[in-house]
C-alpha positions, 0 to 999 in steps of 0.5 A: 545489464542485459543479465539483470532481471526486470522488476514488476511491482504490483501494488493494490490499495487497502487490501486486508492481509488476513485474506492472504494467510498463504496466498489468497483465501480459498473463498476469493475468486482470484485465479491469477493471484492464486497462480502467482501465489503457487510460484511465490514466497508468500509472507503471511505476516507482512505489515505496512509501516503506517496504516494510511495511503501517503505515509505507507506508500512513502515508507514503501518506496523509501524504506524509511519510517514516517518520522524519517520521511516527514510523510506523516499523513496524506497531505505531507510533502514527500521530499525530493532528496529522499532516495526511493527504490526507483532512484536506486534502480534507475541509478543502477541502469534500470528504466523506471516507470510508474502506472497508477496511484502513489499518492505523492505530495508536493511539487515533485511527482516522480521521485525516481521514476523516469516515466509516469503513465497516469496522473494520480487519483488523489490531490498532491497538495496540502488540502488534506492536512490534519491539525493536532491543535484542534483535537476532535475536529472533523474536516467533513469535505475530505474525512472518511465517513460511513457513507462508503458502507451505507452506499455499497453496492453495484455499479458499472463505472465509478471514479476508482473503476475509470482510474484503475481500468486505465492503469491496467491498460497503460501498463500493458501497453508499456510491457508491449513496448519493453518486449518490442525492445524499445529500451536497452535497459532492464525495466522496473515497472510499478503498476498501482491500483486504487482497489479494493479501497472504499467506496465499496462499489463493484461491477455486477460480474464480480458482485455475482461471484459472491452471492453465496459467500459465507464471509459477508459478516465480520468474525467479531461483531461491532462493539459498544463504543464504550468498550473500545480502546481510546484510539478506536473511539477517535477513529469512530468519531473521525468517521462520523459514525453517529450520523449513520445507521449501519445495518447488517445488510450494509455490512454484507453489501460492503464486504461483498463489494470488497471481495468482488473488487479483489476479483476485479483486480485479479482480472487486471493483474492477469492481463498484466501477467499475460502481457509479460507472457506474450512478450517472452519477458516473464522468465526474466522478471521478478514479480512482487505483489503487495498492498499499502495497508489493510481495511478492518472490514467491520471487524469490531465495528471498525471500517477502513485503516488508521489503526494497528489491528490486524485487518488495518496494518497487515497486508499481502506480500508475495514475491515470485522470482526464478531463483526462489522456491515457492514457500510460505514464510510466517516470520513477521516482515514489513513493507519497509523491507520492499526497497532493500529486497528489490535492490538486492535482487537487482544486484545493487551494492547493499552498502549504499542502500542500508544507511538509507533504510529502516527495512531489511532485505528479505532475500535471505528469508525467502531462501530459508534463512532467518530475520531477527529485526522486529517490524515497526509501525507509526501512525500520526494522521487523522483520528490521532491526537498524538503519534502512535507506534507499534512493534510486531515481534515473534507472536507479540504486538505492542502499541504505544501512545503517549495519550493511551494505556499501552496495548500488548496482544499475543497475535498467535493465541488471540488473532482478533486481538480482543485480550490486552495483556499489557496490564496482566501480571502474568505478562509483566516482563513481556510488557516491560521488555516492549516498553523499554524497546519502544523507548529506545526506538522512539523519542515520542515528544520529539516525534510529536513536536515534529508532527505539530510543526509540520501541520502547522506550516502546511496549513499556512502554505496551503491557505496562501497558495489557494488565495489567487492564481492556483498552480496545481502539482498534480501530475500531467501525463504527456503524450508525444503524438508526433512520435506515435504510430506512423509519422513522416519522419519515419520509415514505414518499413521500419515501423511495421517491422519493429512494432510487430512482436513476435517477428516473423511468426 
């Protein structure tokens, strides 16, 4: 086991992958991520399995699409018997640890992690369950609204900053423990931040970096409501857009704060990588950087996620490993690929992995090989009235929903996805090919029925469990004060010697 590489997974929340065409865009003040990119295999066209937090993260951890995990939305339970990369690596002898967000719903708040250093930032119960039986219903107390845009600006502390400050602090402490030899196994440490997820609020030191930024307005201005596709209209309605007057200044401030929070994250990630270097662990550690999904950032007038358009579904993905030459890869890949990739890098028998994943190891592609499998995406949460599915293959993206006309985009020729080619006679063969492929991969009526059954069950259970005494599932981090620093069952000489690193310099 001593020769196995450690694994550090750095995950962020709602980071738009179009800002990472080949590492961070030039205008972003992100020196640590740019330095990491120089050492990494950079996947330009990486996509989430589902453009929403909990389903996207459950798929990322399990390598399975939402229709297999049952995590359709932000209040669907992630079943304990679904293997995650934390299970696979722990079974192979790794110590597995999570600092930060993973949006687990249900009583199992570990899912293979041996340790959790923080609680989650979002609730673990069924309270955020949407309801397909009530199309068009807005659940005001937890649905997104445009207040994140109209309220954008500066703050020195916020709910999310408080959380991510702690996530980074706890992660650095854990790396110090790894370096001081407190574990006799290789580690897999997942550090998962909640930024740059809205609300769009940033500290002034990062806000000031973007005073003269030339990217504070979207490339595609807001479109009239009637000019949008049916699903985008549902997103507008779910986000309560009619009750907000979004000005150009609101847009500028929101995007400025978003970019500022990328710089905030860059500082935090720099602290973590610096700790790896200081503890002489960097050479033996594979670093993977990824987001759960993206953010539309005002493109076409859309904000946040919940759609398969590029801003929402495309994510950054970079892997730095001593055995890989740094390179830029344009082949479409998926967050579903992370589990088989990490297991492959850890030397785990892949014959035990592949039956449990919809993903493909990226090790061959990272080394200059090819990938032939298409990228699949699913969405079945708020702002949808029935499941949506998507396929990204080559230059093409295809979107299907039983309620809507199909969408077909050539993303290479039309990166802003303004021209739906599904009804264009010149592309009829391509549209038919993708429609047939979607029909082979998905039973849409069965998918819809499973989502509806899950929602109905959870509404009953949630209402029952909130009646009377309530036992929360939220993870409570535990610290054993009697095992920290110096206590009287310890030898002070041993404590002083083992807690120092390096020893003797």
